[in-house]
Structure formats: structure tokens, C-alpha cells
Backbone and ligand atoms as CSV (ligand in chain L), in Angstrom:
chain,resi,resn,atom,element,x,y,z
A,1,MET,N,N,-4.581,79.591,179.462
A,1,MET,CA,C,-4.513,78.160,179.778
A,1,MET,C,C,-4.708,77.308,178.521
A,2,LYS,N,N,-5.789,77.617,177.811
A,2,LYS,CA,C,-6.096,76.832,176.611
A,2,LYS,C,C,-4.963,76.941,175.582
A,3,ILE,N,N,-4.442,78.142,175.460
A,3,ILE,CA,C,-3.398,78.356,174.451
A,3,ILE,C,C,-2.137,77.552,174.773
A,4,SER,N,N,-1.708,77.607,176.026
A,4,SER,CA,C,-0.466,76.890,176.346
A,4,SER,C,C,-0.656,75.373,176.200
A,5,TYR,N,N,-1.870,74.902,176.436
A,5,TYR,CA,C,-2.152,73.475,176.260
A,5,TYR,C,C,-1.974,73.100,174.787
A,6,ARG,N,N,-2.521,73.955,173.931
A,6,ARG,CA,C,-2.439,73.663,172.510
A,6,ARG,C,C,-0.976,73.646,172.026
A,7,ILE,N,N,-0.208,74.598,172.520
A,7,ILE,CA,C,1.193,74.675,172.101
A,7,ILE,C,C,1.957,73.413,172.509
A,8,SER,N,N,1.671,72.941,173.705
A,8,SER,CA,C,2.436,71.773,174.143
A,8,SER,C,C,2.063,70.542,173.315
A,9,VAL,N,N,0.812,70.463,172.906
A,9,VAL,CA,C,0.403,69.327,172.079
A,9,VAL,C,C,1.094,69.386,170.721
A,10,ILE,N,N,1.144,70.557,170.143
A,10,ILE,CA,C,1.783,70.685,168.832
A,10,ILE,C,C,3.260,70.314,168.905
A,11,SER,N,N,3.972,70.805,169.914
A,11,SER,CA,C,5.412,70.521,169.970
A,11,SER,C,C,5.660,69.036,170.242
A,12,LEU,N,N,4.767,68.401,170.989
A,12,LEU,CA,C,4.912,66.975,171.237
A,12,LEU,C,C,4.754,66.213,169.921
A,13,GLY,N,N,3.759,66.604,169.149
A,13,GLY,CA,C,3.533,65.966,167.857
A,13,GLY,C,C,4.748,66.089,166.966
A,14,PHE,N,N,5.380,67.225,167.003
A,14,PHE,CA,C,6.574,67.444,166.185
A,14,PHE,C,C,7.704,66.522,166.631
A,15,ALA,N,N,7.893,66.437,167.948
A,15,ALA,CA,C,8.985,65.617,168.468
A,15,ALA,C,C,8.799,64.159,168.054
A,16,VAL,N,N,7.572,63.678,168.138
A,16,VAL,CA,C,7.310,62.283,167.801
A,16,VAL,C,C,7.556,62.039,166.317
A,17,SER,N,N,7.049,62.922,165.471
A,17,SER,CA,C,7.196,62.673,164.043
A,17,SER,C,C,8.642,62.884,163.590
A,18,ALA,N,N,9.429,63.656,164.346
A,18,ALA,CA,C,10.808,63.920,163.935
A,18,ALA,C,C,11.751,62.783,164.326
A,19,THR,N,N,11.323,61.939,165.247
A,19,THR,CA,C,12.237,60.925,165.789
A,19,THR,C,C,12.861,59.986,164.746
A,20,PRO,N,N,12.096,59.430,163.811
A,20,PRO,CA,C,12.718,58.475,162.884
A,20,PRO,C,C,13.869,59.075,162.072
A,21,SER,N,N,13.827,60.383,161.791
A,21,SER,CA,C,14.879,60.971,160.964
A,21,SER,C,C,15.890,61.761,161.797
A,22,LEU,N,N,15.857,61.557,163.092
A,22,LEU,CA,C,16.735,62.310,163.990
A,22,LEU,C,C,18.203,62.154,163.609
A,23,TYR,N,N,18.591,60.934,163.313
A,23,TYR,CA,C,19.962,60.634,162.930
A,23,TYR,C,C,20.412,61.485,161.757
A,24,ALA,N,N,19.644,61.409,160.685
A,24,ALA,CA,C,20.007,62.129,159.481
A,24,ALA,C,C,19.968,63.633,159.706
A,25,ALA,N,N,18.970,64.090,160.447
A,25,ALA,CA,C,18.842,65.527,160.691
A,25,ALA,C,C,20.053,66.013,161.464
A,26,ASN,N,N,20.498,65.220,162.429
A,26,ASN,CA,C,21.654,65.590,163.227
A,26,ASN,C,C,22.912,65.667,162.367
A,27,ALA,N,N,23.104,64.698,161.502
A,27,ALA,CA,C,24.277,64.691,160.631
A,27,ALA,C,C,24.247,65.904,159.702
A,28,ALA,N,N,23.073,66.223,159.179
A,28,ALA,CA,C,22.955,67.371,158.280
A,28,ALA,C,C,23.286,68.672,159.021
A,29,THR,N,N,22.856,68.755,160.275
A,29,THR,CA,C,23.148,69.940,161.080
A,29,THR,C,C,24.648,70.038,161.349
A,30,LEU,N,N,25.250,68.914,161.717
A,30,LEU,CA,C,26.695,68.896,161.975
A,30,LEU,C,C,27.461,69.251,160.705
A,31,TRP,N,N,27.012,68.717,159.587
A,31,TRP,CA,C,27.676,68.980,158.307
A,31,TRP,C,C,27.692,70.486,158.036
A,32,LYS,N,N,26.542,71.128,158.209
A,32,LYS,CA,C,26.450,72.572,157.966
A,32,LYS,C,C,27.366,73.342,158.905
A,33,LYS,N,N,27.406,72.888,160.167
A,33,LYS,CA,C,28.136,73.619,161.202
A,33,LYS,C,C,29.647,73.375,161.109
A,34,ASP,N,N,30.054,72.125,160.882
A,34,ASP,CA,C,31.472,71.773,161.032
A,34,ASP,C,C,32.182,71.402,159.742
A,35,CYS,N,N,31.469,71.202,158.669
A,35,CYS,CA,C,32.095,70.655,157.466
A,35,CYS,C,C,31.915,71.527,156.225
A,36,ALA,N,N,30.760,72.165,156.128
A,36,ALA,CA,C,30.410,72.864,154.887
A,36,ALA,C,C,31.322,74.050,154.599
A,37,SER,N,N,31.986,74.611,155.618
A,37,SER,CA,C,32.865,75.758,155.375
A,37,SER,C,C,33.979,75.371,154.406
A,38,CYS,N,N,34.415,74.133,154.444
A,38,CYS,CA,C,35.432,73.660,153.496
A,38,CYS,C,C,34.807,72.844,152.361
A,39,HIS,N,N,33.987,71.860,152.733
A,39,HIS,CA,C,33.468,70.915,151.736
A,39,HIS,C,C,32.264,71.449,150.968
A,40,GLY,N,N,31.664,72.555,151.463
A,40,GLY,CA,C,30.475,73.097,150.805
A,40,GLY,C,C,29.226,72.344,151.213
A,41,ASP,N,N,28.085,72.990,151.107
A,41,ASP,CA,C,26.815,72.351,151.463
A,41,ASP,C,C,26.614,71.045,150.713
A,42,ASP,N,N,27.014,71.040,149.436
A,42,ASP,CA,C,26.758,69.881,148.575
A,42,ASP,C,C,27.925,68.897,148.528
A,43,GLY,N,N,29.035,69.197,149.221
A,43,GLY,CA,C,30.170,68.278,149.262
A,43,GLY,C,C,31.182,68.471,148.142
A,44,ARG,N,N,30.897,69.387,147.220
A,44,ARG,CA,C,31.817,69.575,146.097
A,44,ARG,C,C,33.097,70.318,146.479
A,45,GLY,N,N,33.060,70.986,147.616
A,45,GLY,CA,C,34.248,71.715,148.073
A,45,GLY,C,C,34.482,73.014,147.337
A,46,ASP,N,N,33.456,73.513,146.709
A,46,ASP,CA,C,33.575,74.766,145.953
A,46,ASP,C,C,33.375,75.957,146.906
A,47,THR,N,N,34.298,76.073,147.861
A,47,THR,CA,C,34.253,77.160,148.835
A,47,THR,C,C,35.626,77.827,148.834
A,48,LYS,N,N,35.701,78.984,149.453
A,48,LYS,CA,C,36.970,79.702,149.502
A,48,LYS,C,C,38.036,78.825,150.178
A,49,ALA,N,N,37.685,78.285,151.345
A,49,ALA,CA,C,38.630,77.440,152.087
A,49,ALA,C,C,38.939,76.168,151.303
A,50,GLY,N,N,37.918,75.597,150.677
A,50,GLY,CA,C,38.084,74.360,149.915
A,50,GLY,C,C,39.036,74.537,148.746
A,51,ARG,N,N,38.885,75.649,148.028
A,51,ARG,CA,C,39.761,75.895,146.884
A,51,ARG,C,C,41.206,76.079,147.329
A,52,LYS,N,N,41.376,76.757,148.452
A,52,LYS,CA,C,42.716,76.993,148.994
A,52,LYS,C,C,43.407,75.671,149.349
A,53,LEU,N,N,42.599,74.712,149.791
A,53,LEU,CA,C,43.142,73.417,150.230
A,53,LEU,C,C,43.171,72.390,149.095
A,54,TYR,N,N,42.821,72.813,147.871
A,54,TYR,CA,C,42.705,71.898,146.738
A,54,TYR,C,C,41.863,70.688,147.127
A,55,ILE,N,N,40.765,70.955,147.762
A,55,ILE,CA,C,39.919,69.900,148.305
A,55,ILE,C,C,39.283,69.088,147.174
A,56,ASN,N,N,39.077,67.821,147.427
A,56,ASN,CA,C,38.456,66.961,146.419
A,56,ASN,C,C,36.931,67.018,146.500
A,57,ASP,N,N,36.316,66.603,145.408
A,57,ASP,CA,C,34.862,66.626,145.281
A,57,ASP,C,C,34.277,65.348,145.893
A,58,LEU,N,N,33.645,65.500,147.054
A,58,LEU,CA,C,33.113,64.315,147.747
A,58,LEU,C,C,31.875,63.731,147.061
A,59,THR,N,N,31.356,64.393,146.037
A,59,THR,CA,C,30.225,63.807,145.307
A,59,THR,C,C,30.742,62.821,144.240
A,60,ASP,N,N,32.077,62.838,144.017
A,60,ASP,CA,C,32.687,62.011,142.993
A,60,ASP,C,C,32.832,60.556,143.481
A,61,ALA,N,N,32.186,59.635,142.784
A,61,ALA,CA,C,32.180,58.233,143.201
A,61,ALA,C,C,33.594,57.650,143.249
A,62,SER,N,N,34.475,58.076,142.333
A,62,SER,CA,C,35.822,57.511,142.321
A,62,SER,C,C,36.613,57.992,143.540
A,63,LEU,N,N,36.348,59.185,144.010
A,63,LEU,CA,C,36.987,59.647,145.258
A,63,LEU,C,C,36.437,58.862,146.449
A,64,GLN,N,N,35.138,58.681,146.456
A,64,GLN,CA,C,34.509,57.959,147.572
A,64,GLN,C,C,35.031,56.533,147.688
A,65,ALA,N,N,35.450,55.975,146.529
A,65,ALA,CA,C,35.958,54.605,146.535
A,65,ALA,C,C,37.351,54.524,147.153
A,66,LYS,N,N,37.997,55.678,147.313
A,66,LYS,CA,C,39.383,55.687,147.802
A,66,LYS,C,C,39.499,55.607,149.312
A,67,PHE,N,N,38.410,55.766,150.031
A,67,PHE,CA,C,38.505,55.604,151.482
A,67,PHE,C,C,37.370,54.731,151.998
A,68,THR,N,N,37.698,53.958,153.045
A,68,THR,CA,C,36.689,53.099,153.659
A,68,THR,C,C,35.904,53.917,154.679
A,69,ASP,N,N,34.816,53.340,155.153
A,69,ASP,CA,C,34.026,54.001,156.190
A,69,ASP,C,C,34.883,54.250,157.430
A,70,GLU,N,N,35.740,53.256,157.740
A,70,GLU,CA,C,36.606,53.375,158.925
A,70,GLU,C,C,37.573,54.535,158.759
A,71,GLU,N,N,38.163,54.642,157.559
A,71,GLU,CA,C,39.106,55.731,157.312
A,71,GLU,C,C,38.416,57.082,157.388
A,72,ALA,N,N,37.215,57.142,156.823
A,72,ALA,CA,C,36.473,58.405,156.872
A,72,ALA,C,C,36.165,58.780,158.319
A,73,ALA,N,N,35.753,57.782,159.114
A,73,ALA,CA,C,35.436,58.047,160.520
A,73,ALA,C,C,36.664,58.556,161.255
A,74,LYS,N,N,37.814,57.954,160.958
A,74,LYS,CA,C,39.063,58.367,161.604
A,74,LYS,C,C,39.423,59.800,161.202
A,75,SER,N,N,39.279,60.105,159.919
A,75,SER,CA,C,39.592,61.462,159.459
A,75,SER,C,C,38.694,62.481,160.133
A,76,ILE,N,N,37.423,62.125,160.271
A,76,ILE,CA,C,36.463,63.056,160.871
A,76,ILE,C,C,36.788,63.237,162.357
A,77,LYS,N,N,37.109,62.133,163.012
A,77,LYS,CA,C,37.363,62.177,164.457
A,77,LYS,C,C,38.678,62.857,164.808
A,78,PHE,N,N,39.728,62.530,164.032
A,78,PHE,CA,C,41.062,63.004,164.409
A,78,PHE,C,C,41.617,64.084,163.487
A,79,GLY,N,N,40.922,64.340,162.388
A,79,GLY,CA,C,41.399,65.353,161.455
A,79,GLY,C,C,42.422,64.782,160.487
A,80,LEU,N,N,42.890,65.629,159.577
A,80,LEU,CA,C,43.868,65.204,158.565
A,80,LEU,C,C,45.018,66.208,158.509
A,81,LYS,N,N,46.218,65.679,158.255
A,81,LYS,CA,C,47.376,66.540,158.067
A,81,LYS,C,C,47.962,66.293,156.690
A,82,ASP,N,N,48.636,67.307,156.134
A,82,ASP,CA,C,49.292,67.087,154.851
A,82,ASP,C,C,50.697,66.510,155.095
A,83,ALA,N,N,51.456,66.337,154.005
A,83,ALA,CA,C,52.776,65.708,154.113
A,83,ALA,C,C,53.715,66.521,155.006
A,84,LYS,N,N,53.437,67.806,155.134
A,84,LYS,CA,C,54.304,68.647,155.970
A,84,LYS,C,C,53.772,68.771,157.390
A,85,ASP,N,N,52.826,67.896,157.738
A,85,ASP,CA,C,52.293,67.870,159.092
A,85,ASP,C,C,51.413,69.082,159.417
A,86,LYS,N,N,50.963,69.753,158.384
A,86,LYS,CA,C,50.082,70.888,158.587
A,86,LYS,C,C,48.638,70.370,158.601
A,87,VAL,N,N,47.852,70.823,159.563
A,87,VAL,CA,C,46.458,70.380,159.650
A,87,VAL,C,C,45.670,70.951,158.469
A,88,ILE,N,N,45.070,70.044,157.675
A,88,ILE,CA,C,44.258,70.511,156.557
A,88,ILE,C,C,42.769,70.296,156.835
A,89,MET,N,N,42.468,69.386,157.731
A,89,MET,CA,C,41.080,69.198,158.142
A,89,MET,C,C,41.060,69.047,159.656
A,90,ASN,N,N,40.281,69.878,160.309
A,90,ASN,CA,C,40.238,69.856,161.761
A,90,ASN,C,C,39.546,68.607,162.271
A,91,ALA,N,N,39.996,68.141,163.426
A,91,ALA,CA,C,39.276,67.073,164.120
A,91,ALA,C,C,37.970,67.670,164.631
A,92,ILE,N,N,36.907,66.907,164.541
A,92,ILE,CA,C,35.630,67.380,165.074
A,92,ILE,C,C,35.670,67.166,166.587
A,93,SER,N,N,35.030,68.040,167.337
A,93,SER,CA,C,35.039,67.846,168.791
A,93,SER,C,C,33.621,67.904,169.332
A,94,GLY,N,N,33.458,67.305,170.483
A,94,GLY,CA,C,32.175,67.370,171.173
A,94,GLY,C,C,31.067,66.548,170.545
A,95,VAL,N,N,31.431,65.492,169.816
A,95,VAL,CA,C,30.392,64.623,169.254
A,95,VAL,C,C,30.658,63.168,169.643
A,96,SER,N,N,29.618,62.367,169.623
A,96,SER,CA,C,29.744,60.953,169.981
A,96,SER,C,C,30.214,60.142,168.774
A,97,ASP,N,N,30.608,58.888,169.037
A,97,ASP,CA,C,30.979,57.997,167.940
A,97,ASP,C,C,29.802,57.771,166.992
A,98,ASP,N,N,28.584,57.762,167.559
A,98,ASP,CA,C,27.398,57.605,166.715
A,98,ASP,C,C,27.237,58.790,165.768
A,99,ASP,N,N,27.552,59.994,166.269
A,99,ASP,CA,C,27.493,61.177,165.407
A,99,ASP,C,C,28.503,61.052,164.269
A,100,VAL,N,N,29.692,60.558,164.595
A,100,VAL,CA,C,30.722,60.378,163.568
A,100,VAL,C,C,30.227,59.374,162.528
A,101,LYS,N,N,29.625,58.281,163.008
A,101,LYS,CA,C,29.085,57.271,162.094
A,101,LYS,C,C,28.018,57.866,161.188
A,102,SER,N,N,27.146,58.682,161.772
A,102,SER,CA,C,26.081,59.249,160.948
A,102,SER,C,C,26.661,60.277,159.964
A,103,LEU,N,N,27.782,60.910,160.334
A,103,LEU,CA,C,28.439,61.817,159.382
A,103,LEU,C,C,29.053,61.043,158.224
A,104,VAL,N,N,29.608,59.864,158.515
A,104,VAL,CA,C,30.146,59.022,157.439
A,104,VAL,C,C,29.012,58.662,156.470
A,105,ALA,N,N,27.866,58.263,157.050
A,105,ALA,CA,C,26.708,57.927,156.209
A,105,ALA,C,C,26.278,59.145,155.389
A,106,TYR,N,N,26.358,60.320,156.017
A,106,TYR,CA,C,25.982,61.547,155.310
A,106,TYR,C,C,26.923,61.791,154.131
A,107,VAL,N,N,28.230,61.613,154.397
A,107,VAL,CA,C,29.222,61.792,153.330
A,107,VAL,C,C,28.920,60.826,152.180
A,108,ARG,N,N,28.616,59.567,152.513
A,108,ARG,CA,C,28.296,58.586,151.463
A,108,ARG,C,C,27.060,59.019,150.666
A,109,SER,N,N,26.127,59.678,151.342
A,109,SER,CA,C,24.890,60.084,150.655
A,109,SER,C,C,25.131,61.235,149.676
A,110,LEU,N,N,26.309,61.875,149.764
A,110,LEU,CA,C,26.612,62.989,148.857
A,110,LEU,C,C,27.015,62.486,147.477
A,111,LYS,N,N,27.408,61.214,147.421
A,111,LYS,CA,C,27.906,60.608,146.172
A,111,LYS,C,C,26.852,60.702,145.081
A,112,LYS,N,N,27.304,61.088,143.893
A,112,LYS,CA,C,26.364,61.217,142.776
A,112,LYS,C,C,26.271,59.910,142.001
L,1,HEC,C1,C,39.386,73.101,157.274
L,1,HEC,C2,C,38.689,72.507,156.148
L,1,HEC,C3,C,37.913,71.219,156.372
L,1,HEC,C4,C,36.862,71.016,157.245
L,1,HEC,C5,C,36.220,72.011,158.194
L,1,HEC,C6,C,36.447,69.630,157.057
L,1,HEC,N1,N,37.221,69.027,156.111
L,1,HEC,FE1,FE,37.050,67.117,155.454
L,1,HEC,N2,N,38.707,67.335,154.321
L,1,HEC,C7,C,39.424,68.507,154.184
L,1,HEC,C8,C,40.575,68.260,153.357
L,1,HEC,C9,C,41.603,69.307,152.935
L,1,HEC,C10,C,40.547,66.890,153.027
L,1,HEC,C11,C,41.605,66.094,152.249
L,1,HEC,C12,C,41.613,66.386,150.824
L,1,HEC,C13,C,40.400,65.786,150.179
L,1,HEC,O1,O,40.259,64.564,150.200
L,1,HEC,O2,O,39.621,66.547,149.631
L,1,HEC,C14,C,39.342,66.348,153.617
L,1,HEC,C15,C,38.940,65.033,153.485
L,1,HEC,C16,C,37.748,64.529,153.976
L,1,HEC,C17,C,37.271,63.186,153.756
L,1,HEC,C18,C,38.002,62.096,153.005
L,1,HEC,C19,C,38.604,61.231,154.079
L,1,HEC,C20,C,39.836,60.487,153.769
L,1,HEC,O3,O,40.219,59.705,154.662
L,1,HEC,O4,O,40.422,60.645,152.690
L,1,HEC,C21,C,36.080,63.071,154.404
L,1,HEC,C22,C,35.195,61.833,154.495
L,1,HEC,C23,C,35.808,64.350,155.030
L,1,HEC,N3,N,36.842,65.210,154.744
L,1,HEC,C24,C,34.693,64.618,155.781
L,1,HEC,C25,C,34.542,65.771,156.554
L,1,HEC,C26,C,33.497,65.967,157.523
L,1,HEC,C27,C,32.385,64.986,157.822
L,1,HEC,C28,C,33.717,67.194,158.098
L,1,HEC,C29,C,32.935,67.839,159.218
L,1,HEC,C30,C,32.920,67.121,160.464
L,1,HEC,C31,C,34.890,67.768,157.451
L,1,HEC,N4,N,35.367,66.878,156.535
L,1,HEC,C32,C,35.408,69.024,157.748
L,1,HEC,C33,C,39.127,69.734,154.725
L,1,HEC,C34,C,38.133,69.959,155.682
């Protein structure tokens, strides 16, 4: 009895303290799960898939200046195709618009 009481108190404390950074934590989790395979953990795109796609370095400020937040959100939501209509970046699925927004913020935070 005493032990389970203690465990529930600890997990509650964790939930409360984690709330302010929930947004960022969620974006970081999504990034690892849905984006890092191509863009890399750090956004440089130094991955097998990234090199194959001649992916750009998202930490590069001049690249970041080439798209608006709206464009980035659209690319994340609907994916990207090359000139031959081949999908080069998959559309993300199963996430809310808020998740997409927080991913855009995450991408901006990669800028060096
Ligand atoms: C299958 C590989 C792949 C995956 C997975 C992927 N991307 Fe991309 N992404 C690309 C390619 C290729 C481009 C276009 C070339 C470039 O700009 O590097 C791109 C471009 C972008 C851009 C620039 C947008 C623009 O409009 O020019 C952003 C922002 C981006 N990706 C974010 C993400 C996020 C966030 C995720 C995860 C939800 C993700 N990507 C997943 C391959 C991928």
C-alpha cells in the first residue's frame, strides 16, 4: 500500500513539472520518429536517405530564409515532390495542426 502511494506521488510530480515543456518535448519526439531518418537528429541531413535525396542542411540560416513558416508547415503536412512528381518528403500523418506548428518551431530552433 505504502509503496504504490509513493509511486503515484512521484509520477504526478513528473507530470506537473513536464507540462511547461510538453510542446517542445512532443516536437522533439516527432522529429526523431518522423524526420530524423532523412534530416538527421541535428537537421544537417547527413544520413543515408538524406544524402540520396541531396537534402539541404536545415541548420543553415540561408536555407532557413528560403521558406516561410507557412511553407514549412505545408511541406510537413502534405509532403514534397520533386520536378518529376516523385515524393521526396513524406506527408506526416496522425498529428494535429498544433503538432505541425511545433515542428516548424523545432525546425527553426535547428538554425545555427
Ligand atoms: C523521406 C525523407 C524525408 C523525411 C522523412 C522528412 N523530410 Fe523534410 N525534406 C526532405 C527533402 C528531400 C526536402 C527538400 C530538399 C531540402 O530542402 O533539403 C525536405 C525539406 C524540408 C523542409 C524545407 C521546407 C520547404 O518548404 O522548402 C522542412 C521545413 C522539412 N523538410 C521538415 C521536415 C520535418 C519536420 C519532417 C518530419 C515531420 C521531415 N521534414 C521529414 C526529405 C524528408
